C-alpha positions in Angstrom: 105.4 74.9 88.4 102.1 76.4 87.5 100.2 75.7 84.4 100.2 78.7 82.1 96.6 79.9 81.5 95.5 82.8 79.4 93.1 85.6 80.3 92.4 89.1 79.1 94.7 91.7 80.3 92.9 93.5 83.1 92.5 97.3 82.9 95.0 97.8 85.8 97.7 96.1 83.8 96.8 97.9 80.6 97.0 101.3 82.4 100.4 100.4 83.8 101.8 100.1 80.2 101.1 103.8 79.7 103.1 104.8 82.8 106.8 105.8 82.5 109.2 102.8 82.4 111.6 102.2 85.2 115.0 103.6 84.1 116.9 100.7 85.6 116.6 101.5 89.3 116.6 98.4 91.4 117.7 98.2 95.1 121.0 96.4 95.7 120.1 94.6 99.0 118.1 94.9 102.1 119.7 97.6 104.3 117.3 97.1 107.2 113.8 96.3 108.1 112.4 98.1 111.2 109.8 97.5 113.9 108.8 98.9 117.3 109.8 97.1 120.5 108.4 97.7 124.0 111.3 95.8 125.5 114.7 96.5 123.9 116.5 94.3 126.5 114.5 91.2 125.6 114.9 92.1 121.9 118.7 92.3 122.3 118.8 89.0 124.1 116.8 87.3 121.4 118.6 88.6 118.4 122.1 88.3 119.8 121.9 85.0 121.7 119.0 83.1 120.0 119.5 84.4 116.4 123.3 84.8 116.6 123.3 88.3 115.1 125.8 91.0 116.1 124.7 94.4 117.4 125.7 96.7 114.6 124.7 100.3 115.3 122.5 102.4 117.6 120.9 105.9 117.7 119.4 107.8 120.6 117.4 110.9 119.6 114.5 113.1 120.9 112.8 113.4 117.5 112.5 111.6 114.2 114.9 113.2 111.6 112.8 112.3 108.6 109.5 113.7 109.8 110.4 116.0 112.8 107.9 114.1 115.0 108.9 114.6 118.7 109.1 110.9 119.5 112.2 110.3 121.7 113.6 106.9 121.0 116.4 104.3 121.1 117.1 102.8 117.7 119.1 99.5 117.5 120.4 97.4 114.6 121.3 93.7 114.5 123.5 92.4 111.6 123.3 89.2 109.6 126.2 87.6 107.7 125.5 89.5 104.4 125.5 92.8 106.2 121.7 93.3 106.1 120.1 94.3 109.4 117.1 94.1 111.5 116.3 97.3 113.4 114.0 98.2 116.3 112.8 101.4 118.0 112.0 101.7 121.6 110.1 104.9 122.4 108.9 105.6 126.0 105.2 105.8 126.6 103.9 104.1 123.4 100.7 102.2 123.8 100.4 98.6 122.7 99.8 98.2 119.0 96.2 97.5 117.8 95.2 93.9 117.3 94.9 92.6 113.8 91.4 92.2 112.4 91.9 88.7 111.0 94.2 85.8 111.8 95.6 85.9 108.2 97.4 89.1 109.0 99.4 87.4 111.7 100.2 84.5 109.4 101.0 86.2 106.1 103.0 89.1 107.6 106.5 87.8 108.2 110.1 88.1 107.1 112.2 85.1 105.9 115.8 84.5 106.6 117.8 82.2 104.4 120.3 79.5 105.6 122.6 77.3 103.6 120.8 74.0 103.6 117.7 72.0 104.6 119.8 70.4 107.4 120.6 73.8 108.7 116.8 74.5 108.9 116.5 71.4 111.0 119.3 72.5 113.2 117.5 75.8 113.7 114.4 73.9 114.6 116.2 72.0 117.4 117.9 75.2 118.7 114.7 77.2 118.9 112.8 74.3 120.6 115.7 73.9 123.0 115.1 77.6 124.0 111.4 77.1 124.5 110.0 78.7 121.4 106.9 77.5 119.6 107.9 76.5 116.1 105.7 75.7 113.1 107.1 73.2 110.6 109.3 72.2 109.0 107.2 72.8 105.9 108.2 71.7 102.4 106.8 74.3 100.0 108.3 72.6 97.0 110.6 75.5 96.2 111.7 76.2 99.8 111.9 74.4 103.1 110.9 76.4 106.2 110.1 76.8 109.8 108.2 79.7 111.5 108.3 81.3 114.9 107.8 84.7 116.7 110.3 87.1 118.2 109.5 88.8 121.6 107.8 91.6 119.7 105.4 89.5 117.8 107.3 89.6 114.5 106.8 86.4 112.7 110.1 85.0 111.4 110.9 82.3 108.9 114.1 80.3 108.6 114.3 78.9 105.1 116.5 77.2 102.5 115.8 76.9 98.8 115.0 73.4 97.4 114.8 74.8 93.9 118.0 76.7 93.0 115.9 78.9 90.6 113.1 79.5 93.1 113.3 83.3 92.6 113.8 83.2 88.8 110.4 81.9 87.6 109.6 85.3 86.2 107.5 84.1 83.2 105.2 81.9 85.2 105.0 84.5 87.9 103.8 87.2 85.4 101.2 84.7 84.1 99.9 84.0 87.6 99.8 87.7 88.4 97.7 88.4 85.3 95.5 85.4 86.0 94.8 86.5 89.6 94.1 90.2 88.8 92.1 89.2 85.6 90.0 86.8 87.6 89.1 89.6 90.1 88.2 92.0 87.3 86.2 89.4 85.3 84.1 88.6 88.4 83.5 92.3 89.1 82.4 92.8 85.5 80.1 89.8 85.5 78.6 90.7 88.9 79.9 87.6 90.6 81.3 87.3 94.1 85.0 88.2 93.8 86.0 86.2 96.9 84.3 83.1 95.7 85.9 83.5 92.3 89.4 83.7 93.8 88.7 80.8 96.2 87.8 78.6 93.2 90.9 79.7 91.3 93.1 78.8 94.3 91.4 75.4 94.7 91.9 74.7 91.0 95.6 75.6 91.2 96.0 73.2 94.2 94.3 70.4 92.3 96.7 71.0 89.4 99.7 70.8 91.7 98.4 67.6 93.3 97.8 66.1 89.9 101.3 67.1 88.7 102.8 65.5 91.9 101.3 62.2 91.1 
């Protein structure tokens, strides 16, 4: 776990204290996450056969109900064990998406799917490799154990299992880290220092602290 460090509360966080408090509204679960596909048949094959999901629902329409845009489309949903779904739109005539401007976008942007155990992650690794997919990992993150790969649409997927049963309950430390990161940015701006350099040094210091704690 991270070492708690103190820093001045940055203006962004001070301002947020003046905003109305949330009245207790928190989403219950993931209903669906959606992307565009240019090949719904390949997407169907991947998510039903490779990922073991069930086709759950479909929509065919000639315009988008929420915005009224005249984009004819086929909308398909694939269901996981908890009922949450992945969804895709295939719309005729769409050009290919723009390329990302930095490799980090292709690494950081992903969605993680949880399985029951570390051994299940290893089973997924074998299954995906058997089907010719390029798989990164397994990677031990300390709190979770994961592998990474891409679907036919370029969506980066993660199969993961918690190593720390409280991995998503470290709220106190997370708030401290958030304040430290934002505060470091604000301090560097105020002092006229390079913000990127300040954040790199912070990240390097945190890794040194983790390495020292591990030994």
